[in-house]
C-alpha positions in Angstrom: 44.7 96.3 223.3 45.3 100.0 224.0 42.3 102.4 223.9 43.6 104.1 220.7 43.8 100.8 219.0 40.3 99.9 220.2 39.0 103.1 218.7 40.6 102.2 215.3 39.1 98.7 215.4 35.7 100.0 216.2 35.9 102.6 213.4 36.9 100.1 210.8 34.1 97.8 212.0 31.6 100.6 211.7 32.7 101.3 208.1 32.4 97.6 207.3 29.0 97.1 208.9 30.4 94.4 211.3 29.2 95.8 214.6 27.3 94.7 216.8 29.0 91.3 216.1 31.9 91.9 218.5 34.2 89.4 220.1 34.3 88.6 223.8 37.8 90.1 223.9 36.7 93.4 222.4 33.7 93.4 224.8 36.1 93.0 227.8 38.4 95.7 226.4 35.4 98.1 226.0 34.4 97.5 229.6 37.9 98.2 230.8 38.1 101.4 228.8 34.6 102.3 230.0 35.7 101.9 233.6 38.5 104.5 233.1 36.2 106.9 231.2 33.5 106.5 234.0 36.0 107.7 236.6 36.8 110.8 234.5 33.3 111.8 233.3 30.7 110.3 235.7 32.1 109.4 239.1 31.9 113.0 240.5 28.1 112.6 240.7 27.4 108.9 240.6 30.4 107.9 242.8 33.1 105.3 241.9 30.9 102.5 243.3 27.8 103.6 241.3 25.9 104.4 244.5 25.2 108.0 243.6 24.6 110.8 246.1 21.1 110.7 247.6 18.9 112.5 247.2 20.5 114.4 244.4 22.3 112.0 242.0 20.7 108.6 241.4 22.5 105.3 241.8 23.6 103.3 238.8 24.3 100.2 240.9 21.4 97.7 240.5 19.5 100.5 238.8 16.1 99.6 237.4 15.9 102.9 235.5 19.2 102.3 233.8 18.6 98.7 232.8 15.0 99.1 231.7 15.7 100.9 228.5 19.0 100.7 226.6 18.0 103.3 224.0 16.9 105.7 226.7 20.2 105.3 228.5 22.1 106.1 225.3 19.9 109.2 224.8 20.7 110.5 228.3 24.4 110.0 227.9 24.3 112.0 224.6 21.8 114.7 225.6 21.9 115.0 229.4 18.8 114.9 231.6 16.8 117.3 233.8 13.7 116.9 235.8 12.2 114.2 238.1 12.9 110.5 237.6 12.3 107.5 239.9 15.1 105.0 240.4 14.7 101.9 242.5 11.5 103.4 243.9 13.1 106.7 245.0 12.4 110.0 243.2 15.4 112.2 242.2 15.2 115.6 240.7 18.5 117.2 239.5 20.4 118.0 236.3 22.8 115.8 234.4 25.0 118.2 232.5 27.2 117.5 229.5 30.2 119.8 229.9 32.2 117.4 227.8 30.2 115.6 225.1 31.3 112.0 224.4 31.9 110.5 221.0 30.2 107.2 219.9 33.1 105.0 221.1 33.4 106.7 224.5 29.6 106.6 225.1 29.4 102.9 224.2 32.4 102.0 226.4 30.9 103.8 229.5 27.5 102.3 229.0 28.9 98.8 228.5 30.8 99.2 231.7 27.9 100.5 233.9 25.5 98.0 232.5 27.8 95.2 233.8 29.1 96.7 237.1 27.8 96.8 240.7 25.2 94.0 240.3 24.0 95.1 236.8 24.0 92.5 234.0 23.2 93.6 230.4 24.4 93.3 226.9 27.1 95.5 225.6 26.4 98.9 223.9 28.1 99.3 220.6 29.3 102.4 218.9 26.9 101.6 216.0 24.0 101.7 218.5 25.1 105.0 219.8 25.6 106.4 216.3 22.0 105.4 215.4 20.5 107.0 218.5 22.6 110.2 217.8 21.3 110.2 214.2 17.7 109.8 215.4 18.2 112.7 217.9 19.6 114.9 215.2 16.8 114.0 212.8 14.2 114.7 215.4 15.8 118.0 216.3 15.6 119.1 212.7 12.0 118.0 212.4 11.0 119.5 215.7 13.7 121.9 217.0 14.2 122.2 220.7 12.7 125.6 221.4 14.4 128.5 223.0 12.6 130.5 225.8 10.9 133.7 224.8 13.0 136.8 225.4 12.4 138.2 228.9 11.2 141.7 229.6 13.9 144.3 230.2 13.8 147.6 232.1 12.6 150.7 230.4 15.2 152.3 228.1 16.8 148.9 227.2 16.4 146.7 224.1 17.1 143.0 224.0 17.5 140.8 220.9 18.7 137.4 220.0 22.0 137.6 218.1 22.5 133.9 217.3 21.8 130.4 218.3 25.0 128.5 219.0 26.1 125.1 217.6 27.8 124.2 220.9 27.4 125.1 224.6 29.4 128.3 225.0 31.3 129.2 228.2 33.1 132.5 227.5 33.0 135.6 225.2 35.8 137.9 224.0 36.4 140.5 221.3 38.6 143.5 220.3 37.7 147.1 219.8 36.2 148.3 216.6 34.9 145.1 215.1 31.4 143.5 214.7 32.3 140.0 215.9 32.7 138.1 219.2 34.7 135.0 219.9 32.8 132.3 221.6 34.6 129.5 223.5 33.1 126.1 224.3 34.4 124.0 227.1 35.9 121.5 224.6 38.3 124.3 223.5 36.8 125.2 220.1 36.5 128.9 219.2 33.7 130.3 217.1 33.5 133.7 215.6 30.0 135.3 215.8 29.1 138.1 213.4 26.9 140.4 215.6 25.3 142.0 212.5 24.3 138.9 210.6 24.2 136.3 213.3 26.6 134.0 211.4 28.6 131.6 213.5 31.8 130.0 212.1 34.3 127.8 213.9 37.8 129.4 213.5 39.9 127.2 215.8 39.5 123.6 217.0 41.0 122.5 220.2 43.1 120.0 218.4 44.7 122.8 216.5 46.5 124.1 219.5 45.9 122.0 222.7 47.5 118.9 224.0 44.3 116.8 224.2 44.7 113.2 225.5 42.3 110.6 226.8 41.7 112.3 230.2 39.2 114.9 231.0 39.8 118.2 229.1 38.1 121.4 230.0 38.8 124.9 228.6 37.4 127.5 231.0 39.0 130.9 230.4 39.2 133.3 227.5 40.2 137.0 227.2 42.0 139.5 225.0 44.5 141.9 226.6 45.2 145.5 225.7 47.8 144.3 223.1 45.0 142.3 221.4 46.6 139.0 222.3 44.1 136.2 222.9 44.4 134.0 226.0 42.9 130.5 226.4 43.0 128.6 229.7 43.0 124.8 229.5 42.8 122.0 232.1 43.9 118.5 231.2 43.6 115.4 233.5 46.9 113.7 233.1 47.3 110.1 234.2 50.5 109.8 236.4 51.6 107.8 239.4 51.1 108.0 242.3 48.1 110.3 241.5 46.7 112.0 238.5 47.5 115.7 237.8 45.6 118.6 236.5 47.9 120.1 233.8 47.1 123.7 233.3 48.2 125.5 230.2 47.4 129.1 229.3 47.8 129.7 225.6 48.5 133.1 224.1 48.2 134.2 220.5 49.8 136.8 218.4 47.8 140.1 218.3 44.4 139.6 216.7 43.6 141.5 213.5 40.2 142.5 212.2 39.5 139.0 210.9 39.4 137.5 214.4 41.4 134.5 213.3 43.9 133.7 216.1 47.4 132.9 215.0 50.4 131.5 216.8 48.3 130.3 219.7 51.1 128.8 221.8 51.6 127.8 225.5 52.5 130.8 227.6 52.2 129.5 231.2 52.3 125.9 232.4 51.7 124.5 235.8 50.1 121.5 237.5 48.7 120.2 240.7 47.0 117.0 241.9 43.7 116.3 240.1 40.6 117.0 242.1 40.0 115.2 245.3 36.8 113.3 245.7 36.4 113.7 241.9 36.2 117.5 242.2 38.4 119.6 240.0 37.0 123.1 239.5 40.0 124.0 237.4 41.7 127.2 236.4 39.2 129.4 234.6 38.5 133.1 234.3 41.4 135.3 233.1 41.3 139.1 232.7 43.7 142.1 232.5 43.6 144.3 235.5 43.9 148.1 235.7 47.6 147.6 236.7 48.3 145.8 233.4 48.8 142.4 235.0 46.7 139.3 234.1 44.5 137.9 236.9 43.5 134.3 236.9 41.0 132.3 239.0 42.2 128.9 240.2 39.2 126.9 241.6 39.3 124.5 244.5 40.3 120.9 243.8 37.9 119.8 246.6 34.3 120.3 247.5 35.0 121.5 251.0 38.6 120.8 251.9 38.3 117.0 252.3 41.7 115.2 252.4 40.6 111.5 252.1 41.6 111.2 248.5 38.1 110.3 247.4 37.0 108.1 250.3 37.4 104.5 251.4 37.4 102.1 248.5 37.7 104.7 245.8 40.3 104.9 243.2 43.9 105.5 244.3 44.6 107.8 241.4 43.4 110.7 243.6 45.9 112.5 245.9 45.0 112.2 249.6 45.2 115.9 250.3 43.2 119.1 250.4 44.0 122.3 248.6 47.4 123.2 247.3 49.3 126.5 247.3 47.9 127.5 243.9 44.3 126.3 244.2 41.2 128.1 245.7 43.0 131.3 244.9 43.4 134.2 242.5 46.7 134.5 240.6 48.5 137.5 239.2 50.8 137.1 236.2 53.0 139.5 234.4 52.1 139.6 230.6 55.4 141.2 229.8 57.2 138.0 230.6 57.6 135.1 228.1 58.3 132.8 231.0 55.8 134.0 233.6 55.6 132.9 237.2 52.5 132.7 239.4 51.9 135.2 242.2 49.1 134.1 244.4 47.2 137.4 244.9 44.6 136.1 247.3 43.6 132.8 248.9 40.5 131.1 250.3 38.3 131.8 247.3 36.6 128.5 246.4 35.6 128.9 242.8 35.3 132.4 241.3 33.9 131.9 237.9 34.2 135.7 237.4 35.7 138.8 238.9 35.7 142.5 237.9 37.1 145.9 238.9 35.2 149.1 239.7 36.2 152.5 238.6 38.6 152.9 241.6 40.6 149.8 240.6 39.1 147.7 243.4 38.7 144.0 242.6 35.5 141.9 243.4 34.9 138.2 242.8 31.8 136.1 242.8 32.4 132.6 244.0 30.4 129.3 243.9 30.0 127.5 247.3 30.2 123.8 248.1 27.5 121.2 247.9 26.7 122.0 251.6 23.9 124.5 251.9 25.8 127.7 252.4 25.6 131.0 250.5 27.5 131.9 247.4 30.1 134.6 248.1 30.8 138.1 246.8 34.2 139.2 248.0 36.2 142.5 247.9 39.5 141.0 247.0 42.7 142.6 248.3 46.3 141.4 247.8 47.5 139.0 250.4 44.2 138.4 252.2 42.4 135.1 252.9 38.7 134.7 252.2 37.9 131.6 254.3 37.8 128.5 252.2 37.9 125.7 253.3 37.7 126.8 256.9 34.7 129.2 256.7 31.7 129.5 254.4 29.5 132.4 253.6 28.2 134.1 256.7 28.7 131.1 259.0 30.9 131.7 262.0 34.4 130.2 261.9 33.3 127.6 264.5 30.6 126.3 262.2 31.6 123.1 260.3 29.3 122.3 257.4 31.2 119.0 256.9 32.6 116.6 259.5 36.0 117.0 257.8 35.9 120.8 257.6 39.5 121.6 258.8 40.2 123.8 261.8 41.7 127.1 260.8 45.2 127.9 261.9 45.1 130.1 264.9 47.1 132.9 263.2 45.0 133.0 260.1 42.7 136.1 259.7 39.7 135.9 257.3 38.2 138.7 255.3 34.4 138.2 255.5 32.2 138.0 252.4 30.1 141.1 251.5 26.6 141.1 253.1 23.7 141.4 250.7 20.8 143.4 252.0 18.5 142.6 249.1 15.8 142.9 248.1 17.0 140.3 245.5 19.6 137.5 245.6 18.5 136.1 248.9 19.3 138.9 251.3 16.9 141.2 253.0 17.2 144.5 255.0 16.7 142.7 258.3 18.5 139.5 257.4 21.5 140.2 255.2 23.1 137.2 253.5 26.8 136.7 252.6 26.1 136.9 249.8 23.6 135.1 247.5 21.1 132.2 247.6 22.7 128.8 248.1 23.6 127.1 244.8 22.5 130.0 242.6 25.9 129.8 240.9 27.2 133.4 240.2 28.7 133.5 236.8 29.6 136.4 234.5 30.2 139.8 236.1 30.8 143.4 234.7 31.0 146.9 236.1 28.7 149.6 234.9 30.8 152.7 234.0 29.8 156.1 232.7 28.5 154.8 229.4 25.6 153.2 231.2 22.4 155.0 231.9 22.9 157.2 234.9 20.8 155.1 237.4 23.2 152.2 236.8 26.5 154.1 237.2 28.8 152.4 239.7 26.8 149.1 239.9 27.8 145.6 238.9 25.8 143.4 236.7 26.0 139.7 237.9 24.7 136.7 236.0 23.5 133.7 238.0 23.8 130.3 236.2 21.2 128.6 238.4 21.1 125.6 240.6 21.9 122.0 239.7 21.0 120.4 243.0 17.5 119.2 243.7 15.8 122.2 245.3 13.4 125.0 244.2 15.0 126.7 241.2 17.1 129.7 242.0 19.3 132.0 239.8 18.7 132.0 236.1 18.8 135.8 236.1 20.9 138.9 236.0 21.2 141.0 239.2 22.3 144.6 239.7 24.7 144.9 242.7 25.3 148.3 244.3 28.2 148.4 246.7 28.5 151.0 249.5 30.8 151.1 252.5 29.2 151.2 256.0 30.3 153.1 259.0 32.9 150.4 259.7 34.4 150.8 256.2 33.1 147.4 255.0 31.3 147.1 251.7 27.6 146.2 251.7 25.5 145.1 248.7 22.0 146.2 247.6 20.8 143.9 244.9 17.9 144.0 242.5 16.7 141.7 239.8 17.7 143.2 236.4 16.6 140.6 233.8 14.8 137.3 234.5 14.4 134.5 233.6 17.4 133.5 231.5 18.6 130.1 230.4 21.8 129.7 232.5 23.6 133.0 231.7 27.3 132.0 232.0 29.2 135.0 230.7 28.8 138.7 230.1 30.8 141.0 227.8 30.3 144.7 227.4 31.1 146.4 224.1 30.3 150.1 224.1 26.7 150.6 224.8 25.8 147.0 224.4 26.0 144.0 226.8 26.3 140.5 225.3 24.8 137.7 227.4 25.9 134.2 226.8 23.2 131.6 227.6 24.8 128.2 228.2 21.7 126.2 227.2 18.0 126.5 226.3 15.8 125.2 229.2 15.2 127.5 232.2 15.1 125.7 235.5 15.5 122.1 236.5 11.9 120.9 236.0 11.6 120.9 232.3 12.9 117.4 231.5 14.7 118.8 228.5 18.3 118.1 227.5 21.1 120.7 228.0 21.1 121.6 224.3 23.3 124.6 223.2 22.2 128.1 224.1 22.5 131.5 222.4 24.0 135.0 222.6 21.7 137.9 223.4 22.4 141.6 223.0 21.2 144.2 225.4 21.5 147.7 224.1 20.6 151.2 225.4 
């Protein structure tokens, strides 16, 4: 039975009240489907063999924690998990995120598979059981809503207010001049319109209305509006194909937006593909923005963690290409918006995963990039055309001879790297006597904007950078906004002086300036990794001056 047919069978059974009385054949089919879904949604952390990655991601193989409580395992799959737990006598403390929520059938299939793989033996989980737990969670949320953190203090002369609490975890913001609404994108590809005066949130576009969504992993990571008021949406779709899976990237573009904010004619504008992430990593194609030169710039993240070329490791699935980066990954692209059949120019290389980038008032481009699982700093780079910024050969401020992984490739002898900007603090990890290139390990730089002449005078010429915060088990770091002042030293290289601007925040993931207001998109509600709370949807804040 094909997965689509299985879904239909399960839906009919739910309506007729027949589940959990399922046949052995349906149970086997659910496990098979669950195995495929596990590879897409779970293996990046828990490994294809269920062994996890100690001491960060716990094992599912022969897991006492998993098997002890079926209802709890369903809750975790639906809500995520953060904070310390003990598995097979070992303590783990990390975050299980839910970038792509599962429906009842998908959750049931994955749990049925993991409860009967790698030495586990348990009864199947049915969609009806998942639906019941989901209903209990929703009812409990209504009776006792998951709280938001109090608003943090802001510097003198600024005001901060909550605009709206979101129905889904948002990842990007966009708008057009002269209106009182924002468009909010979630990673599943739905677009919401937020009225900034009333706080009303309405879904205006569903992913199924425009995107080619299939059974594989689907992540929508980029959103912007150009000077012609056309909306751009960047999608990534895991596409099953032999001999290896592909990441199919489509950038959709709409007709010019009117004052209603309702996108029309949202159609494919640019298509490309490359082998799906190696070792289960696929950072994808994400941030898109119009540059001062009128071109569209696009961040294409690494398809590896640190340049590994083993196709996922011995004994892992053969669906992954045995190679490192490609010509169009770990890079920034430049694309001509005047073309209806655009081609990709790779503007700069060696940039691992720039969630954001921004220009200063001289038209110079800077990107903030997330580093690998190895404990190396996150990078702030002055990005110039044709230059290489090190990945996967060099990381942060480590010398080129340093290899954070056994498989870190040796750089070609004729390749010249542009070093990351040194941060002299006092915030973000650097100090005057021990500068860092550029921010604390795993602090996850996110949204980034430049402070122009409409900011208070003391902020002119600085960048505001949001830090999403760490996932890996360590003392919490990030969860804030920094100011970054860049100045050239006697050698003509940019150096950064950083200060904490606003803290703490609940995983600030995007920033959008509209006039004398800065909108801050919080991805979730809990601050830090120690709360034990789920990654429930966050909110939009407005900073004004």
